[in-house]
C-alpha positions in Angstrom: 0.2 0.0 -0.3 2.7 2.2 1.1 3.6 4.1 4.0 1.0 7.2 4.0 -1.8 4.8 2.4 -1.3 2.1 5.3 -0.9 4.8 7.6 -4.6 6.3 7.2 -6.0 2.6 7.5 -8.4 1.8 10.5 -6.9 -0.7 12.9 -9.1 -3.5 11.6 -7.2 -2.8 8.4 -3.8 -2.7 9.3 -4.7 -5.8 11.0 -5.8 -8.0 7.6 -3.2 -5.9 5.2 -0.3 -7.5 8.0 -2.2 -11.2 8.2 -2.1 -10.8 4.0 1.6 -10.0 4.6 2.2 -12.8 6.7 0.3 -15.1 4.0 2.6 -13.8 1.6 6.1 -14.4 3.5 4.6 -18.0 4.3 4.0 -18.5 0.5 7.6 -17.3 -0.6 8.2 -18.7 -3.9 5.4 -21.1 -4.0 3.4 -18.9 -6.5 4.3 -20.8 -9.5 6.3 -19.1 -12.5 3.9 -17.0 -14.7 5.1 -17.8 -18.3 5.3 -14.9 -20.8 3.8 -17.0 -23.8 1.2 -17.8 -21.7 0.0 -14.2 -20.5 0.5 -13.6 -24.2 -2.2 -15.8 -25.5 -4.9 -14.1 -22.8 -7.1 -12.4 -25.4 -9.8 -11.2 -23.4 -9.9 -7.8 -22.7 -8.3 -6.9 -19.9 -8.2 -3.8 -17.4 -5.2 -3.1 -16.0 -5.5 -0.5 -12.9 -3.8 1.0 -10.5 -3.4 3.7 -7.9 -1.2 6.9 -8.4 0.1 6.5 -5.2 1.2 2.5 -5.4 4.3 1.2 -4.4 6.8 1.3 -7.6 6.7 -2.5 -7.3 3.1 -2.4 -9.1 3.4 -0.1 -11.7 6.5 -2.1 -12.5 4.5 -5.7 -12.8 1.7 -3.4 -15.1 4.0 -2.4 -17.2 5.2 -5.9 -18.1 1.6 -6.8 -18.0 0.6 -4.0 -20.5 3.3 -5.3 -22.9 2.5 -9.1 -22.7 -1.4 -8.5 -22.8 -2.7 -7.6 -26.6 -6.1 -6.6 -25.6 -5.5 -4.7 -22.3 -6.4 -1.7 -21.0 -4.8 0.4 -18.6 -5.9 3.1 -16.0 -4.3 5.2 -13.4 -6.7 5.8 -10.3 -5.7 9.6 -9.3 -5.0 9.8 -5.4 -5.1 6.4 -4.8 -2.7 3.7 -3.5 -3.0 0.2 -3.9 -6.7 -0.1 -2.8 -7.6 2.3 -5.5 -11.3 1.1 -5.2 -11.5 2.6 -1.6 -9.0 5.5 -2.1 -11.0 6.7 -4.6 -13.8 5.0 -5.4 -15.5 7.2 -7.9 -12.4 7.2 -10.0 -12.5 3.8 -9.9 -15.7 3.0 -10.5 -16.0 5.6 -13.7 -12.7 3.7 -14.9 -14.4 0.4 -14.8 -17.6 1.5 -16.3 -16.0 2.8 -19.1 -14.0 -0.5 -19.6 -16.9 -2.1 -19.3 -19.1 -0.1 -21.5 -15.8 0.0 -24.1 -15.5 -3.8 -23.8 -19.4 -4.4 -24.8 -19.6 -6.2 -21.9 -23.3 -6.2 -20.4 -24.2 -6.6 -16.9 -25.9 -9.9 -15.7 -30.0 -9.2 -15.7 -30.0 -12.2 -13.1 -30.3 -10.6 -9.3 
């Protein structure tokens, strides 16, 4: 999240973030390697969302995904960290609506 975003979280959310961090440390290198050729074969329209204030690592990950995914669109949410959907909900929702509309994705009519 970055230090400034973490400092703004409630005590409950900080506990959640710490728990997720512990899990990531436990898994270590347990995640499978991502083959760039496999990623290139994903032709589904893909929205890559980053927070303007996200840690640099996340920007670099999206840099790479953007070069690999043939139908990727990238959006930077202003005034937001890695939890951009919480930090700037209006901008996040607008970006998602624009992407869904442009991709021709329709909402499921069932409740």
